[in-house]
C-alpha positions, -999 to 999 in steps of 0.1 A, spaced: -73 172 -123 -91 142 -123 -69 107 -129 -83 84 -151 -79 48 -150 -45 38 -162 -60 4 -178 -91 -5 -193 -83 -43 -197 -82 -60 -163 -58 -91 -162 -53 -110 -131 -20 -119 -123 -12 -147 -98 0 -137 -63 36 -132 -54 47 -138 -20 77 -126 0 86 -139 37 97 -115 61 111 -129 96 113 -96 116 99 -61 116 131 -49 102 127 -71 73 92 -60 66 103 -26 64 132 -36 38 103 -48 17 85 -18 18 119 3 12 128 -19 -17 92 -12 -35 95 25 -28 117 33 -60 88 20 -81 59 42 -64 46 74 -84 19 101 -78 -13 86 -80 -4 50 -71 -26 29 -44 -13 1 -26 -40 -15 -4 -25 -34 24 -47 -62 45 -41 -85 74 -49 -88 111 -39 -61 136 -3 -65 142 4 -82 112 32 -56 99 14 -30 78 27 0 96 61 -14 97 57 -19 60 48 16 55 77 29 74 99 11 48 80 28 20 85 60 38 122 54 41 125 43 6 107 77 -7 132 97 14 109 107 40 125 121 72 99 119 97 89 88 118 61 69 106 29 66 130 -2 48 124 -29 68 113 -57 48 135 -72 79 150 -65 108 124 -72 86 95 -45 99 71 -10 109 77 12 130 52 48 124 47 67 145 19 93 126 1 104 119 -35 66 114 -37 41 126 -12 31 96 9 -5 98 20 -9 68 45 -44 59 56 -58 34 79 -95 26 76 -97 1 105 -126 23 120 -143 33 85 -171 14 72 -165 1 36 -197 21 25 -183 51 41 -148 50 24 -164 63 -11 -172 97 7 -135 104 21 -123 121 -11 -97 96 -19 -97 102 -54 -86 137 -49 -61 127 -24 -47 104 -49 -40 134 -72 -16 148 -47 4 118 -39 6 78 -35 -20 64 -14 -8 35 11 -40 23 28 -42 -1 60 -73 -21 56 -71 -14 21 -99 -37 15 -123 -12 24 -115 12 -3 -141 19 -30 -140 -4 -61 -124 20 -84 -95 26 -63 -91 -9 -56 -90 -18 -94 -58 0 -100 -42 -10 -67 -13 -31 -58 -30 -52 -32 -4 -69 -3 -20 -93 20 -2 -96 54 -3 -134 71 12 -139 105 30 -172 109 51 -184 140 69 -154 159 77 -126 139 76 -143 105 51 -127 80 40 -137 45 32 -109 23 13 -119 -6 7 -95 -36 -16 -94 -64 -29 -68 -90 -58 -64 -115 -48 -36 -138 -30 -3 -145 -3 8 -121 -13 -21 -98 7 -44 -124 34 -21 -126 39 -24 -91 33 -60 -90 62 -65 -114 86 -42 -93 75 -64 -63 84 -96 -81 118 -80 -87 126 -75 -53 152 -99 -40 140 -125 -14 
C-alpha cells in the first residue's frame, strides 16, 4: 500500500512555540501531542545534541500507551514501539542527507507514525507532509520548541500542537 500525499496545495503556517523548563515538561509536550498522531504521520525533530528530542519522543510514546522505555536509536537507526499507533523512532544523526532516501522510509510510514530525530535529513516528500519541531536550548533546562508545517497531516498536527496548553 503506497500512501499518497494527503494535500496537494502547500500552505505555510507560521511557527508556534512552546517553552519547556525541564525534561519532564518536554515529555509532557510529547504526550499531549500523541492523541492527534495517526498511522502515516511524520514528525521531524531538529536541534542540537542534548536539546531534548529523545525526551519528547518518550512523551509521545507514553501518550500512545507504549509500555517500553524509549531509548535513542543513534546506533540502531530505528526503534519500534507498539502502542495505539506503531511508533517508529528514527535517529538520522549518522546518516548523510543524500542516503536517507534509500532507507525505505515511505514503506515504514505505511506501518506506523515516524518520529525522526535529525528530521531535516528526511527526503523532501516526507518533509512536505511532516510536522517540524525545532528544539532550541536556552539557559539551564529551558527549551523552546517551535513547530511549523507545510501541508497535509503536518498541518493537522500543527493545529493539535497549537491546542496544547502551555
